[in-house]
PADREN-179199 format. One line per 8 residues: number of its first residue (from 1); for each residue z, x, y of C-alpha. Coordinates in Angstrom, 2 decimals, always signed. Example, Ala and Ser with C-alpha at 12.3 -4.5 7.8 and 13.67 -1.06 7.14 Angstrom:
1> +7.80:+12.30:-4.50 ~ +7.14:+13.67:-1.06
This chain:
1> +28.34:+0.05:+35.61 ~ +32.00:+1.08:+35.33 ~ +33.69:+4.18:+34.12 ~ +36.24:+4.18:+31.51 ~ +38.58:+6.89:+30.10 ~ +37.90:+7.00:+26.36 ~ +37.64:+9.50:+23.48 ~ +33.90:+10.11:+23.65
9> +33.89:+11.54:+20.03 ~ +35.34:+8.38:+18.65 ~ +33.07:+6.29:+20.53 ~ +30.09:+8.41:+19.46 ~ +31.19:+8.03:+15.73 ~ +31.31:+4.25:+16.10 ~ +27.95:+4.08:+17.66 ~ +26.55:+6.46:+15.05
17> +28.08:+4.18:+12.32 ~ +26.29:+1.10:+13.80 ~ +22.96:+2.94:+13.62 ~ +23.79:+3.91:+10.08 ~ +24.55:+0.37:+9.24 ~ +21.29:-1.00:+10.52 ~ +19.26:+1.81:+8.60 ~ +21.34:+0.87:+5.44
25> +19.98:-2.70:+5.80 ~ +16.39:-1.41:+5.98 ~ +17.17:+0.74:+2.89 ~ +18.36:-2.33:+1.04 ~ +15.45:-4.42:+1.89 ~ +13.06:-1.60:+0.98 ~ +14.74:-1.20:-2.41 ~ +15.33:-4.78:-3.46
33> +12.54:-6.99:-2.07 ~ +9.92:-8.65:-4.37 ~ +6.83:-8.35:-2.12 ~ +4.75:-5.23:-1.50 ~ +4.34:-6.32:+2.12 ~ +8.13:-5.61:+2.45 ~ +8.84:-2.71:+0.00 ~ +5.41:-0.76:+0.50
41> +4.14:-1.86:+3.80 ~ +7.60:-2.20:+5.40 ~ +6.90:-5.18:+7.43 ~ +10.46:-5.61:+8.38 ~ +12.98:-5.15:+11.08 ~ +16.85:-4.86:+10.97 ~ +19.61:-4.67:+13.51 ~ +22.96:-5.26:+14.57
49> +24.14:-7.31:+17.73 ~ +27.37:-7.94:+19.45 ~ +29.19:-11.27:+19.32 ~ +26.93:-12.44:+22.13 ~ +23.70:-11.56:+20.47 ~ +23.01:-8.44:+22.52 ~ +21.21:-5.87:+20.65 ~ +23.47:-2.88:+19.64
57> +21.47:-0.85:+17.22 ~ +18.16:-1.20:+15.17 ~ +17.20:+0.30:+11.93 ~ +13.57:+1.46:+10.98 ~ +10.62:-0.94:+10.87 ~ +8.41:-2.67:+13.27 ~ +9.74:-2.31:+16.88 ~ +8.64:-5.76:+18.05
65> +10.41:-7.15:+14.91 ~ +13.62:-5.67:+16.16 ~ +13.08:-7.23:+19.50 ~ +13.08:-10.67:+17.74 ~ +16.66:-10.31:+16.38 ~ +18.94:-10.45:+19.35 ~ +16.81:-13.63:+20.59 ~ +17.22:-15.30:+17.29
73> +21.11:-14.74:+17.26 ~ +21.41:-15.90:+20.84 ~ +19.46:-19.09:+19.89 ~ +21.67:-19.70:+16.91 ~ +24.62:-19.38:+19.35 ~ +23.16:-21.75:+21.72 ~ +22.43:-24.32:+18.98 ~ +25.76:-23.98:+17.04
81> +28.29:-22.82:+19.64 ~ +30.29:-19.78:+19.03 ~ +33.35:-21.77:+18.21 ~ +31.57:-23.49:+15.20 ~ +30.28:-20.22:+13.74 ~ +32.78:-19.33:+10.67 ~ +33.31:-16.34:+8.61 ~ +30.94:-16.45:+5.57
89> +28.22:-18.43:+7.31 ~ +24.72:-17.22:+7.09 ~ +21.67:-18.66:+8.95 ~ +17.93:-18.71:+8.34 ~ +15.21:-19.35:+10.99 ~ +11.46:-18.86:+11.32 ~ +10.58:-21.31:+13.96 ~ +9.52:-20.05:+17.48
97> +11.31:-23.13:+19.12 ~ +14.59:-22.30:+17.32 ~ +15.17:-18.53:+17.50 ~ +12.22:-16.82:+16.03 ~ +9.48:-15.31:+18.42 ~ +6.86:-14.88:+15.81 ~ +5.27:-17.23:+13.25 ~ +6.52:-19.27:+10.26
105> +5.91:-16.42:+7.80 ~ +8.30:-14.04:+9.63 ~ +11.93:-15.06:+8.51 ~ +15.08:-14.17:+10.17 ~ +18.46:-13.98:+8.26 ~ +21.44:-13.69:+10.46 ~ +25.05:-13.22:+9.45 ~ +28.22:-13.27:+11.63
113> +30.79:-10.69:+11.12 ~ +34.45:-11.46:+11.70 ~ +37.60:-9.28:+12.09 ~ +40.95:-10.95:+12.05 ~ +39.27:-14.31:+12.55 ~ +37.39:-13.22:+15.65 ~ +33.65:-12.97:+15.77 ~ +32.76:-9.23:+16.75
121> +29.08:-8.79:+15.75 ~ +26.01:-10.00:+13.82 ~ +23.86:-8.44:+11.24 ~ +20.19:-9.54:+11.05 ~ +16.87:-8.81:+9.51 ~ +13.31:-10.07:+9.82 ~ +10.68:-9.99:+7.04 ~ +7.21:-11.21:+6.42
129> +7.26:-13.78:+3.47 ~ +3.80:-13.95:+1.78 ~ +3.65:-17.68:+1.74 ~ +5.76:-20.49:+3.36 ~ +3.33:-23.37:+2.55 ~ +0.76:-24.88:+5.03 ~ -2.95:-25.34:+4.91 ~ -4.05:-22.12:+3.34
137> -2.53:-19.61:+0.89 ~ -0.63:-17.00:+2.98 ~ +0.15:-19.84:+5.36 ~ -2.17:-18.33:+8.20 ~ -4.85:-20.79:+8.70 ~ -7.30:-20.44:+11.54 ~ -7.98:-24.03:+11.72 ~ -4.36:-25.23:+12.51
145> -4.06:-27.31:+15.60 ~ -0.31:-27.89:+15.44 ~ +2.65:-25.91:+13.95 ~ +3.27:-28.58:+11.21 ~ +0.08:-27.48:+9.49 ~ +1.37:-23.79:+9.17 ~ +4.17:-24.20:+6.75 ~ +7.88:-24.86:+6.44
153> +9.85:-24.77:+9.60 ~ +13.49:-23.63:+9.15 ~ +15.11:-24.51:+12.63 ~ +18.10:-21.97:+12.71 ~ +19.87:-23.68:+9.75 ~ +22.76:-22.51:+7.56 ~ +21.90:-20.89:+4.25 ~ +25.53:-20.33:+3.44
161> +28.54:-22.47:+4.77 ~ +31.87:-20.35:+4.88 ~ +30.55:-18.24:+1.97 ~ +29.29:-21.23:-0.13 ~ +25.59:-21.34:-1.04 ~ +23.85:-24.58:+0.28 ~ +21.58:-25.18:-2.87 ~ +19.44:-27.85:-1.28
169> +18.30:-25.45:+1.44 ~ +17.23:-23.00:-1.24 ~ +15.60:-25.56:-3.15 ~ +13.50:-26.86:-0.16 ~ +12.47:-23.21:+0.57 ~ +11.25:-22.74:-2.96 ~ +9.59:-26.08:-3.16 ~ +7.43:-25.22:+0.05
177> +5.90:-21.83:-1.09 ~ +3.10:-21.31:-3.45 ~ +4.98:-18.09:-4.59 ~ +8.51:-19.29:-4.98 ~ +9.59:-16.32:-7.28 ~ +8.49:-13.90:-4.46 ~ +10.04:-15.98:-1.72 ~ +13.31:-16.11:-3.68
185> +13.50:-12.40:-4.23 ~ +12.70:-11.51:-0.64 ~ +15.24:-14.06:+0.47 ~ +18.18:-12.59:-1.55 ~ +17.24:-9.08:-0.49 ~ +17.80:-10.15:+3.19 ~ +21.08:-11.59:+2.21 ~ +22.00:-8.77:+0.50
193> +21.06:-6.18:+3.51 ~ +22.98:-8.44:+5.87 ~ +25.98:-8.44:+3.73 ~ +25.94:-4.77:+3.34 ~ +25.66:-3.97:+7.00 ~ +28.48:-6.57:+7.72 ~ +30.73:-4.66:+5.43 ~ +30.13:-1.36:+7.29
201> +30.69:-3.05:+10.68 ~ +33.91:-4.49:+9.48 ~ +35.02:-1.09:+8.27 ~ +34.45:+0.30:+11.57 ~ +36.34:-2.17:+13.38 ~ +39.38:-1.80:+10.70 ~ +39.26:+1.82:+11.18 ~ +39.20:+2.12:+14.87
209> +40.49:-1.11:+16.18 ~ +38.68:-3.88:+17.79 ~ +39.35:-2.80:+21.30 ~ +37.93:+0.68:+20.68 ~ +34.83:-0.93:+18.94 ~ +34.35:-3.04:+21.79 ~ +34.68:-0.05:+24.31 ~ +32.04:+1.72:+22.11
217> +29.36:-1.09:+22.54 ~ +30.00:-1.27:+26.37 ~ +29.53:+2.43:+26.58 ~ +26.41:+2.10:+24.58 ~ +24.94:-0.60:+26.80 ~ +25.97:+1.55:+29.87 ~ +24.18:+4.56:+28.60 ~ +21.06:+2.52:+27.73
225> +20.82:+1.08:+31.28 ~ +21.65:+4.35:+32.77 ~ +18.75:+6.13:+30.93 ~ +16.38:+3.02:+31.79 ~ +17.16:+3.34:+35.39 ~ +16.64:+7.03:+35.36 ~ +13.18:+6.60:+33.75 ~ +12.41:+3.68:+36.39
233> +13.12:+6.00:+39.16 ~ +10.43:+8.42:+37.80 ~ +7.61:+5.84:+37.86 ~ +5.30:+5.24:+40.72 ~ +6.20:+2.31:+42.96 ~ +3.88:-0.47:+44.07 ~ +2.05:-3.42:+42.53 ~ -0.39:-2.81:+39.91
241> -2.84:-5.60:+38.58 ~ -5.30:-6.17:+35.87 ~ -7.73:-8.75:+34.65 ~ -9.32:-8.59:+31.25 ~ -11.78:-10.75:+29.55 ~ -11.08:-11.45:+25.84 ~ -13.39:-11.73:+22.75 ~ -13.37:-15.61:+23.24
249> -14.41:-15.34:+26.79 ~ -11.07:-16.30:+28.22 ~ -9.68:-14.13:+31.23 ~ -6.17:-12.96:+31.12 ~ -4.22:-11.75:+34.15 ~ -1.02:-9.40:+34.76 ~ +0.62:-8.01:+37.66 ~ +3.31:-5.33:+37.17
257> +5.51:-4.55:+40.05 ~ +7.72:-1.46:+40.09 ~ +10.46:-1.09:+42.73 ~ +13.62:+1.17:+42.75 ~ +15.67:-1.51:+41.07 ~ +13.15:-3.38:+38.86 ~ +10.13:-3.42:+36.44 ~ +8.58:-6.94:+36.70
265> +5.88:-8.16:+34.62 ~ +4.27:-11.22:+36.13 ~ +2.10:-13.27:+33.53 ~ +1.53:-16.34:+36.03 ~ -1.80:-17.88:+36.13 ~ -2.81:-17.30:+32.51 ~ -4.88:-19.76:+30.30 ~ -3.08:-22.84:+28.83
273> -1.67:-22.70:+25.40 ~ -4.25:-23.78:+22.79 ~ -4.31:-26.34:+19.96 ~ -5.17:-23.28:+17.68 ~ -2.83:-20.56:+16.13 ~ -3.45:-17.97:+19.00 ~ -0.21:-18.71:+20.97 ~ +2.98:-16.72:+21.37
281> +6.33:-17.92:+22.89 ~ +7.92:-16.67:+26.13 ~ +10.05:-14.38:+23.89 ~ +6.97:-12.86:+22.38 ~ +5.73:-12.04:+25.76 ~ +9.20:-10.67:+26.78 ~ +8.95:-8.21:+23.82 ~ +5.56:-7.14:+24.58
289> +6.72:-6.21:+28.07 ~ +10.01:-4.51:+26.70 ~ +7.72:-2.36:+24.50 ~ +5.75:-1.10:+27.58 ~ +8.82:-0.57:+29.85 ~ +10.57:+1.34:+27.14 ~ +7.72:+3.50:+26.45 ~ +7.36:+4.30:+30.10
297> +11.22:+4.71:+30.84 ~ +12.95:+6.08:+27.95 ~ +11.09:+6.49:+24.66 ~ +13.29:+8.99:+22.93 ~ +16.33:+7.10:+21.81 ~ +16.90:+3.79:+20.09 ~ +17.01:+0.89:+22.43 ~ +19.94:-1.59:+22.97
305> +20.35:-4.39:+25.18 ~ +21.35:-2.12:+28.30 ~ +17.78:-0.59:+27.86 ~ +16.18:-3.48:+29.28 ~ +18.45:-4.69:+32.10 ~ +15.87:-3.45:+34.86 ~ +13.15:-5.43:+33.20 ~ +12.09:-8.84:+34.60
313> +9.35:-11.04:+32.90 ~ +7.76:-14.08:+34.70 ~ +5.87:-16.61:+32.60 ~ +4.64:-20.17:+33.07 ~ +5.52:-22.79:+30.35 ~ +2.46:-24.21:+28.74 ~ +0.53:-21.06:+28.78 ~ -0.51:-18.89:+25.73
321> +2.20:-16.42:+26.71 ~ +4.75:-19.27:+26.79 ~ +3.86:-22.05:+24.26 ~ +5.83:-24.99:+23.97 ~ +6.05:-28.14:+21.90 ~ +4.06:-28.16:+18.69 ~ +1.62:-25.21:+19.53 ~ +0.56:-23.38:+16.50
329> +1.50:-19.64:+16.23 ~ +0.03:-18.37:+13.14 ~ -1.88:-15.51:+14.64 ~ +0.56:-14.80:+17.57 ~ +0.51:-11.25:+16.71 ~ -2.99:-10.79:+18.07 ~ -2.12:-12.43:+21.29 ~ +0.95:-10.45:+21.58
337> -0.54:-7.04:+20.92 ~ -3.54:-7.86:+23.20 ~ -1.01:-8.45:+26.04 ~ +0.67:-5.20:+25.19 ~ -2.61:-3.62:+25.27 ~ -3.53:-5.06:+28.51 ~ -0.34:-3.97:+30.14 ~ -0.79:-0.68:+28.69
345> -4.44:-0.31:+30.25 ~ -2.91:-1.71:+33.53 ~ -0.44:+1.29:+33.80 ~ -3.01:+3.76:+32.49 ~ -4.83:+3.47:+35.68 ~ -1.76:+4.56:+37.60 ~ -0.77:+7.23:+35.25 ~ -3.98:+8.75:+33.56
353> -2.46:+11.92:+32.71 ~ +0.42:+10.50:+30.97 ~ -1.06:+7.43:+29.07 ~ -3.57:+7.63:+26.16 ~ -6.89:+5.48:+26.26 ~ -6.94:+2.20:+24.40 ~ -6.50:+2.03:+20.63 ~ -7.94:-0.65:+17.99
361> -5.29:-3.11:+19.27 ~ -5.34:-5.53:+16.28 ~ -3.22:-6.07:+13.29 ~ -6.45:-6.83:+11.50 ~ -4.33:-8.90:+9.18 ~ -6.09:-9.63:+5.72 ~ -4.92:-12.00:+3.30 ~ -6.35:-12.49:-0.16
369> -4.86:-14.92:-2.57 ~ -5.70:-16.16:-6.13 ~ -4.76:-15.92:-9.69 ~ -4.57:-12.38:-11.42 ~ -7.63:-11.94:-13.62 ~ -5.33:-10.29:-16.35 ~ -2.15:-12.04:-16.21 ~ -2.90:-15.38:-14.62
377> -0.07:-15.01:-12.18 ~ -0.55:-16.26:-8.53 ~ -0.42:-13.48:-5.88 ~ -1.02:-13.37:-2.22 ~ -2.03:-10.03:-0.77 ~ -1.05:-9.47:+2.78 ~ -2.42:-6.25:+4.30 ~ -2.53:-5.05:+7.84
385> -5.22:-2.59:+8.38 ~ -5.26:+0.90:+10.33 ~ -7.57:+1.97:+13.02 ~ -8.11:+4.56:+15.66 ~ -5.67:+5.36:+18.44 ~ -6.80:+6.52:+22.05 ~ -7.27:+10.07:+23.22 ~ -4.96:+11.75:+25.61
393> -5.19:+14.17:+28.52 ~ -4.45:+16.90:+25.98 ~ -5.82:+16.00:+22.58 ~ -8.15:+13.65:+20.44 ~ -6.71:+10.30:+19.42 ~ -5.04:+9.95:+16.04 ~ -7.10:+8.67:+12.87 ~ -6.14:+5.63:+10.89
401> -2.96:+4.56:+12.39 ~ -1.32:+1.08:+12.44 ~ -1.57:-0.69:+15.80 ~ +0.76:+0.52:+18.61 ~ +4.02:-1.58:+18.51 ~ +3.60:-1.98:+14.72 ~ +6.03:+0.71:+13.96 ~ +6.78:+2.81:+10.87
409> +4.66:+0.62:+8.60 ~ +2.47:+1.99:+5.79 ~ -0.63:+0.89:+3.74 ~ -0.36:-0.49:+0.47 ~ -1.33:+2.06:-2.00 ~ -4.69:+1.51:-3.75 ~ -2.85:+1.57:-7.07 ~ -0.48:-1.09:-6.01
417> -3.38:-3.41:-4.83 ~ -5.39:-2.91:-8.10 ~ -2.51:-3.53:-10.42 ~ -0.61:-6.17:-8.70 ~ -3.47:-8.27:-7.42 ~ -6.53:-7.48:-9.73 ~ -8.59:-6.42:-6.62 ~ -10.60:-3.37:-6.99
425> -10.72:-1.03:-3.97 ~ -14.14:+0.19:-3.69 ~ -13.38:+2.83:-0.86 ~ -10.96:+3.41:+1.87 ~ -12.22:+6.01:+4.11 ~ -12.49:+7.09:+7.90 ~ -15.41:+5.12:+9.43 ~ -18.80:+6.76:+10.47
433> -18.85:+5.60:+13.97 ~ -19.27:+7.98:+16.78 ~ -17.83:+5.67:+19.48 ~ -15.04:+6.90:+21.88 ~ -16.58:+10.16:+23.15 ~ -14.82:+12.00:+25.93 ~ -13.27:+15.22:+26.92 ~ -11.05:+14.16:+24.19
441> -12.53:+11.66:+21.56 ~ -10.74:+8.57:+20.36 ~ -9.43:+8.65:+16.74 ~ -11.31:+7.41:+13.80 ~ -10.98:+3.84:+12.43 ~ -11.25:+2.80:+8.87 ~ -13.89:+1.47:+6.40 ~ -12.38:-0.47:+3.53
449> -14.09:-2.40:+0.50 ~ -12.33:-4.86:-1.49 ~ -13.91:-6.24:-4.71 ~ -11.79:-9.26:-6.20 ~ -12.21:-9.46:-10.06 ~ -11.49:-13.22:-9.96 ~ -12.00:-15.89:-7.43 ~ -9.75:-15.45:-4.46
457> -9.36:-17.13:-1.06 ~ -9.67:-15.06:+2.30 ~ -7.89:-15.43:+5.45 ~ -8.14:-12.84:+8.42 ~ -7.59:-12.30:+12.00 ~ -9.40:-9.41:+13.90 ~ -9.41:-9.22:+17.77 ~ -11.16:-6.54:+19.70
465> -14.16:-7.87:+17.56 ~ -16.33:-8.33:+20.70 ~ -14.81:-6.52:+23.77 ~ -14.66:-2.75:+22.75 ~ -11.64:-0.65:+22.93 ~ -11.34:+0.77:+26.35 ~ -11.73:+4.40:+27.45 ~ -9.64:+6.21:+30.22
473> -10.35:+8.44:+33.08 ~ -14.06:+8.41:+32.43 ~ -14.06:+8.53:+28.69 ~ -16.30:+6.36:+26.59 ~ -15.24:+3.01:+25.18 ~ -14.19:+2.97:+21.58 ~ -15.56:+0.41:+18.95 ~ -14.77:-2.98:+17.67
481> -13.16:-4.49:+14.68 ~ -14.76:-6.58:+12.05 ~ -14.67:-8.11:+8.51 ~ -17.55:-9.15:+6.49 ~ -18.18:-10.58:+2.93 ~ -21.01:-8.96:+1.15 ~ -22.30:-11.81:-1.26 ~ -23.68:-10.80:-4.63
489> -26.84:-12.60:-3.72 ~ -27.40:-9.96:-0.86 ~ -26.44:-12.12:+2.04 ~ -23.70:-10.98:+4.41 ~ -21.30:-13.04:+6.55 ~ -19.39:-11.45:+9.32 ~ -16.09:-12.94:+10.87 ~ -13.35:-12.22:+13.42
497> -10.99:-15.13:+12.35 ~ -11.38:-16.86:+9.09 ~ -9.36:-18.83:+6.61 ~ -10.02:-20.64:+3.36 ~ -13.13:-18.69:+2.47 ~ -13.77:-18.60:-1.04 ~ -14.74:-15.19:-2.42 ~ -16.22:-14.90:-5.79
505> -16.31:-12.11:-8.46 ~ -19.19:-9.79:-7.60 ~ -18.72:-10.42:-3.80 ~ -17.42:-7.59:-1.70 ~ -15.10:-7.71:+1.33 ~ -16.11:-5.03:+3.83 ~ -13.74:-4.10:+6.62 ~ -14.38:-1.85:+9.61
513> -11.80:-0.96:+12.23 ~ -12.60:+0.55:+15.64 ~ -12.27:+4.04:+16.97 ~ -9.97:+4.66:+19.92 ~ -11.16:+5.22:+23.42 ~ -12.16:+8.59:+24.73 ~ -10.17:+10.38:+27.47 ~ -12.10:+12.15:+30.24
521> -15.85:+12.75:+30.93 ~ -17.30:+14.82:+28.19 ~ -19.14:+16.92:+30.60 ~ -15.95:+18.12:+32.09
């Protein structure tokens, strides 16, 4: 790191302006999107990078989504070449092999920002689109064996070319969705968000000069690195290992090595990628590692590229944490959050007084799709569920929260669900499980009942469905997650992962999410 003589007030104003621009992107998306998964649940992320794709500032939204954006911009630059990116261009990508680290439903819109014909920054957002084609409504099939079956792939292509809309690209996107009106509305919301933030960035450069703008970015990166290294210095040094069995019987491994200079996450020796939608890309594994490192080293301020300079992540190509080729990624989020949870458990053994016990550790993504019983309009409800968080050394765990790393998201209100989708919500309440006892007890999960008024198709992915949530420092384990269909004839079917399941009027979808783990032995 270097020291520069600069006006600290001006640099702080520029840095604050970039943060405000990212937040404004988020506000535009929230106000203009068509789908409740965006404007109610806030299943989005916004951010700004420098000209090289290094993360500068992030808006609200899902933290792991923000971690996508810099990697997507860097992949666009790698494919296109910075010299071929022009003012007025705008790119779209959703493919893990072309700048996305998630699944095909999560679409990145990225826009270059120019000042006096020079590329100075990028504005980018990512949002979950309800349907991008594929084998099942909602595009999240549990039977997909290759990515081609999961929907439309957008390999970092131009949506606008020097300001001109490329209508064929729009037409292809609309033709491949079961919900073209919603996709069109959500797409334009992301375009508007990027344009708004780009205007703000250009104003900052125009007001303070390009040199001062760049100085502010370098200062920001240096401050991020300084804080990260200060946090690293306070962590225990050594090698920490964990081995954990998953619900399907597979055994995952991780080794965390902490030295004075580096925080290394080694994921060598893990299971091979699968011909099933439970893989994540290397970038996804990096993001899980970034979340752990950030939480341990400097959890107080917004992250930037400098915040992760001490972090190293080792993966092996062809494994579930570094899937390549045509591997499907539909339920990548369960693999990524289970990795995050395993790394968290590893560090909790080294820092029991600082780190909470395990939480329900699943998105518990629930998709119901059909035709509205009153209007006939096609809908797709995409609903993550809430569950219990782990207890800490000082208090009980929190009740009914979204998964760690899922960020500032919200549940879809019952009124929206019943109005927009024609699905009655029988109840939504804390579950009655007593799992997760301890000196401090784990937080409560949820019990939810959905009663479709017309035929609907269910897809869902619930991990932590067999192996319970882990307790810490002698606390009891928490519970498990489950989804079931109570048929009108009295029969009951329980699932962990399912897609294409027809639910008839009179049937009931019953959801139970886990309590968090307890902390400390109760008798103490």
